C-alpha positions, 0 to 999 in steps of 0.5 A, a space after each residue: 702020453 709019453 712025450 719021449 716016444 715021438 722024439 728023434 732017436 737017431 741022427 740019420 732020421 733028422 734028414 728025413 723029418 718033414 713039416 708033416 711029420 713034425 705037425 703030427 708029433 705036435 698034435 700028439 703032444 699035450 701042452 698042459 705041463 711045461 715038459 710037453 710045452 718045451 717039446 712042442 716049442 722045440 718042434 715048432 722051432 725045428 719046423 720054422 727052420 725047414 719051412 720056406 720064409 713066410 709059410 710058417 704062420 699058415 702051417 701053424 694054423 693049418 697043421 697043428 691047431 695052435 694060434 701063431 701067438 701060442 706057437 710064438 710063446 711055446 718057442 720062446 719058452 723052449 728058447 728060455 727054459 729048454 735043455 736038450 738032453 739028446 734024442 734019447 731023453 728029449 727036452 726037459 726044463 733047465 730048472 727043476 723049480 721052473 719045470 714044475 710050473 704051469 704054462 702061464 706061470 712059466 710065461 709070466 716069469 719071463 719078465 724076470 732076467 734069466 740069471 735071476 729067474 730060478 732064485 726068484 721062483 724059489 724065494 717067492 714060492 712060485 709053485 704055490 702061488 696063483 698066476 695073479 699072485 706070481 704077477 703081483 710079486 713080479 710087479 713088486 720086484 720091478 717096482 722096487 728095482 725102478 724105485 732103486 734105479 730112480 733113487 740111484 739116478 737122483 743121487 747121481 744127478 745130485 752128485 754131479 750138480 753138487 760137484 759142479 757147484 762145489 767146483 764153482 765155489 772153489 774157484 770163487 774162493 780161490 779168486 777171493 783169496 788171490 784178491 786178498 793176497 794182492 791187496 795184502 802185498 800192496 799194503 805191505 809195499 805201502 807200509 814199506 814205502 811210508 816207513 822209508 819216507 818217514 825215515 827220510 823225513 826224520 833224517 832231514 829234520 836232524 840234518 837241519 837241526 844240526 845246521 841250525 845248532 851249528 849256526 847258533 854256535 858259530 862265532 860272531 865275527 864276519 869276514 869282510 873285505 872292507 871294514 868301514 866301522 865295527 858297528 856296521 859289521 856287527 849289524 850285518 853279521 847279526 842280520 845274516 845270522 837271523 836270516 839263516 836261522 829263520 830259513 832253517 827254522 822254516 825248513 825244520 817246521 816244513 820238514 816236521 810237518 812232512 814228518 807228521 804226514 809221513 807218520 800218519 801215512 805209515 800208521 794208516 798203512 799199517 792199519 790197512 796192512 793189518 786189515 788186509 791180513 785179517 781179510 786174507 786169513 778169513 778168506 782162506 779160513 772160509 775157503 777151507 771150511 767150505 771145502 770141508 763141508 763140500 767134501 763131506 756132502 760129496 762123500 755122503 752123496 757118493 755113499 748114498 749112490 753106492 748103496 742105491 746101486 747095490 743089488 744086494 740092497 735092492 734085493 734086501 729091501 724087496 725081501 724085507 718087505 716080503 718078510 714083514 708081510 709074512 710076520 704080519 700074516 702069522 701074527 694075524 693067524 695067532 690072533 684069529 685062533 686066540 679070538 676063536 677060543 683056542 688059546 692053547 693052540 694060539 700060545 703054541 703058534 706064538 711060541 713057534 713064531 718067537 722061536 723063529 724070530 729068535 733063531 733069525 736074530 741069532 743067525 744075524 748076530 753069528 753072521 755079523 760076528 764072523 764078519 767082524 772076526 774076518 772069518 
């Protein structure tokens, strides 16, 4: 039956249309092909708007002979695939590829996003597949997408964890460097202080030695107010000189002892200063290397995440698996033909497959050549 004969032909007729007229039209249409299903779906949609709320279900079951679930499916198919061309031409599928599909296949394809639906149907050859095979292809596509999403999410979570851990490591490294710098500064101050102390001790020793030398070189005469006898004067002078020399020598010995301790302290301070310098350099070097490793790890994770989030990569992975299966099927055909004794025919098929694969390889090389040349 020609579906277009029952289509509204003038805008003035729209106001006169009733649920009874629409039901009669639905009963004359066939739901065996998608074009008829879309016409029925359009009329179900029209009637639902005309009928009072809550009456549509009873009207569908009582007036059209369809179940409510089927009516809902027809309206959904019309909503997804219908392309109204005006009252003269009625409703057609908005995709020629999908327009050739059966009701069950068109319904199954609703699981694929609208913007990808037609390309997917063409790529898998939906028209030549059984409903079961088409559903299997859709499930495989969903599994591929889920796997890709899970992989991407895993990389994303790992990246966040790595970033957090690297931030903690960086803070710890900075703290170690700061502590090493603080220790180094303390050792520098210690070395400076011990050097000043040593210089002071050396100066004191020189001063005392000069005093001792001056005493030893001083004249032997001692001025006294009352001279009793010359021998007593000499004895008193000698005693005073010896006492002064003894005191100076004791002071020099003490100063030399203090100087030796200052030398020891200075050497120890310089040793600790060198160790602190090495410790600081080591802390900075460790922090730098750790940061370089962290940056590389984060860059690798970002790269993996970018690839995992790429729809092209997901699509390629799906079609690569499909291509592998097709090639294996063709090889199986060649093997079966050769096994049945048709060696010449098997060679022809093998040559055709080889030519196909070589052409695919040449196409890839040409594409990558254009990409390299920027054309």
